[in-house]
C-alpha positions as CSV (number, residue, x, y, z in Angstrom):
1,M,-88.7,32.5,169.1
2,K,-84.9,33.8,169.7
3,P,-83.7,30.3,169.5
4,L,-85.6,29.3,166.1
5,L,-84.4,32.4,164.8
6,L,-81.2,31.5,165.7
7,A,-81.6,27.9,164.3
8,L,-82.8,29.4,160.9
9,L,-80.0,31.9,160.6
10,F,-77.4,29.1,161.6
11,T,-78.9,26.6,159.3
12,A,-78.6,28.9,156.5
13,I,-75.3,29.5,156.8
14,A,-74.0,26.2,157.5
15,A,-76.0,25.0,154.5
16,P,-73.2,24.4,151.3
17,A,-73.7,26.9,148.9
18,R,-75.4,25.6,145.0
19,Q,-75.2,27.0,142.3
20,D,-78.3,28.7,140.3
21,P,-78.7,26.4,137.4
22,L,-79.8,29.4,135.4
23,E,-77.6,32.0,136.7
24,G,-77.1,34.3,133.9
25,V,-80.1,33.6,132.0
26,W,-81.9,36.2,130.3
27,Q,-79.3,38.6,131.1
28,G,-78.2,39.5,128.1
29,F,-74.7,38.5,126.5
30,D,-72.8,38.5,129.2
31,G,-75.2,36.6,131.4
32,E,-75.6,34.0,128.5
33,W,-71.8,33.7,128.4
34,L,-71.5,33.1,131.9
35,H,-74.5,30.5,131.7
36,V,-73.2,28.4,128.9
37,S,-69.4,28.5,130.1
38,R,-70.5,26.8,133.4
39,Q,-72.3,24.5,131.7
40,L,-69.5,23.2,129.6
41,V,-66.7,23.6,132.3
42,A,-69.1,22.0,134.3
43,L,-70.1,18.9,131.8
44,A,-66.1,18.8,131.0
45,E,-65.0,18.0,134.4
46,A,-67.5,15.8,134.8
47,I,-66.7,13.9,131.7
48,P,-64.1,10.9,133.0
49,A,-61.0,11.1,131.5
50,D,-61.6,7.9,129.7
51,K,-64.7,9.2,127.6
52,Y,-62.9,12.1,125.8
53,S,-62.1,9.4,123.6
54,W,-65.2,7.6,123.0
55,H,-67.2,8.3,119.6
56,P,-71.1,7.8,119.2
57,A,-70.1,6.4,115.7
58,P,-67.7,6.3,113.2
59,G,-66.6,9.5,111.9
60,V,-68.0,11.3,114.1
61,R,-66.3,13.8,116.8
62,S,-64.9,11.9,119.9
63,T,-66.3,14.0,123.3
64,G,-62.7,15.6,123.6
65,E,-62.9,16.5,119.8
66,V,-66.4,18.3,120.1
67,I,-64.9,20.3,123.5
68,N,-61.9,21.4,121.1
69,H,-64.1,22.1,118.8
70,I,-65.4,24.6,120.6
71,T,-62.2,25.9,121.9
72,L,-60.9,26.5,118.6
73,A,-64.2,28.0,117.2
74,N,-64.0,30.2,120.1
75,F,-60.6,31.9,119.5
76,H,-61.1,32.0,115.6
77,L,-64.5,34.0,115.4
78,L,-63.2,36.2,118.2
79,S,-60.2,36.7,116.4
80,L,-62.2,38.0,113.2
81,T,-63.7,40.5,115.9
82,G,-60.3,41.9,116.2
83,P,-58.3,39.9,119.4
84,P,-55.2,37.3,118.2
85,L,-55.5,33.6,118.0
86,P,-53.1,33.1,121.5
87,P,-49.7,32.5,120.5
88,D,-49.2,29.0,121.7
89,L,-52.0,27.8,119.7
90,K,-49.9,25.9,117.5
91,S,-52.6,23.7,115.4
92,A,-55.8,24.3,113.4
93,S,-55.9,20.5,114.2
94,M,-56.1,21.1,118.0
95,D,-59.4,18.6,118.1
96,K,-57.2,16.2,117.0
97,D,-53.9,16.8,118.7
98,V,-54.9,17.8,122.2
99,A,-56.5,14.8,123.8
100,A,-55.6,14.5,127.6
101,K,-58.3,15.8,129.7
102,P,-56.7,18.4,131.7
103,D,-55.3,20.1,128.9
104,V,-58.7,20.1,126.6
105,V,-60.3,21.7,129.7
106,A,-57.7,24.0,130.4
107,W,-57.9,25.4,126.5
108,L,-61.8,25.5,127.0
109,K,-61.1,27.4,129.7
110,R,-58.6,30.0,128.2
111,S,-61.0,29.8,125.2
112,L,-64.1,31.1,127.5
113,D,-62.3,33.6,129.5
114,A,-61.2,35.1,126.3
115,V,-64.2,35.4,125.0
116,K,-65.6,37.1,128.0
117,A,-62.6,39.3,128.6
118,A,-62.9,40.6,124.9
119,H,-66.6,41.6,125.2
120,A,-66.1,43.3,128.6
121,G,-63.8,45.2,127.0
122,I,-65.6,46.3,123.9
123,Q,-67.4,49.3,123.1
124,P,-71.3,49.6,122.1
125,A,-69.9,51.4,118.9
126,T,-67.5,48.6,117.6
127,L,-70.0,46.1,117.5
128,Q,-71.9,47.5,114.5
129,R,-68.0,47.5,112.8
130,K,-67.8,45.0,109.5
131,V,-66.3,42.2,109.4
132,K,-66.1,39.5,106.9
133,V,-66.3,36.1,107.3
134,M,-66.3,33.4,104.6
135,N,-66.5,36.1,102.0
136,R,-69.8,37.0,103.9
137,D,-70.7,40.3,105.3
138,A,-71.2,40.6,109.3
139,T,-70.8,42.7,112.8
140,V,-68.7,42.2,115.3
141,D,-72.1,41.7,117.2
142,G,-72.9,39.4,115.0
143,M,-69.5,37.5,115.7
144,Y,-70.5,37.6,119.3
145,L,-73.8,35.8,118.7
146,R,-72.5,33.2,116.1
147,I,-70.0,32.7,119.3
148,I,-72.5,32.4,121.6
149,V,-75.0,30.1,119.8
150,H,-71.6,28.0,118.8
151,A,-71.3,26.9,122.2
152,N,-75.1,26.0,123.3
153,E,-75.1,23.9,120.2
154,H,-71.8,22.0,121.0
155,M,-72.8,21.8,124.9
156,G,-76.1,20.3,123.5
157,Q,-74.4,17.4,121.6
158,L,-71.9,17.1,124.8
159,V,-75.5,16.3,127.2
160,A,-76.2,13.8,124.6
161,Y,-72.7,12.3,124.8
162,A,-72.7,12.6,128.4
163,R,-76.1,10.7,128.6
164,M,-75.1,7.9,126.3
165,N,-72.7,7.2,128.8
166,G,-74.5,7.3,131.8
167,I,-73.4,11.0,133.2
168,V,-76.0,13.2,134.3
169,P,-75.0,16.6,133.9
170,P,-74.3,18.3,136.9
171,W,-76.5,21.1,136.9
172,S,-79.5,18.3,136.2
173,Q,-78.4,16.5,139.5
174,P,-80.8,16.0,142.3
175,A,-80.2,19.0,144.8
176,P,-78.9,17.8,148.2
177,P,-81.0,16.9,151.1
178,R,-81.2,19.2,153.5
179,K,-80.3,18.6,157.3
């Protein structure tokens, strides 16, 4: 019996850890943000650099432009709640100006981290503070909801782009066989 228990223990220790594809889901904003952030980064990293300029049709954003759009929206919507835009974010047309995969992914990660850090530091009472968005009244809480909905919307778009190019999202890959 002891050898069997030891074998199971060593197998569990030696088995590669597989990220739970549902980690964070149903855990409120922070958990959902963790979930969509990990998926966005995993997909952005899985898409080959030559597919960043791929457009599904004329006049439709390329893969890289969609990722940059997410980045710009994260920073812009977050700035409406208080944190300033990064000083090195020089262009509102970044979605077209930043094209190299390493740069696109780096900016995406920065924007995801900025939202995570800002939300982690916010006081609950601040969530009901009023802000103006496109001449409409909103709340800080509503802006965070908009940020996460927007990220998820475009993550779905990127999944479609990836699949159209024969790329399986990392979280949809079959689990490696256990030895």
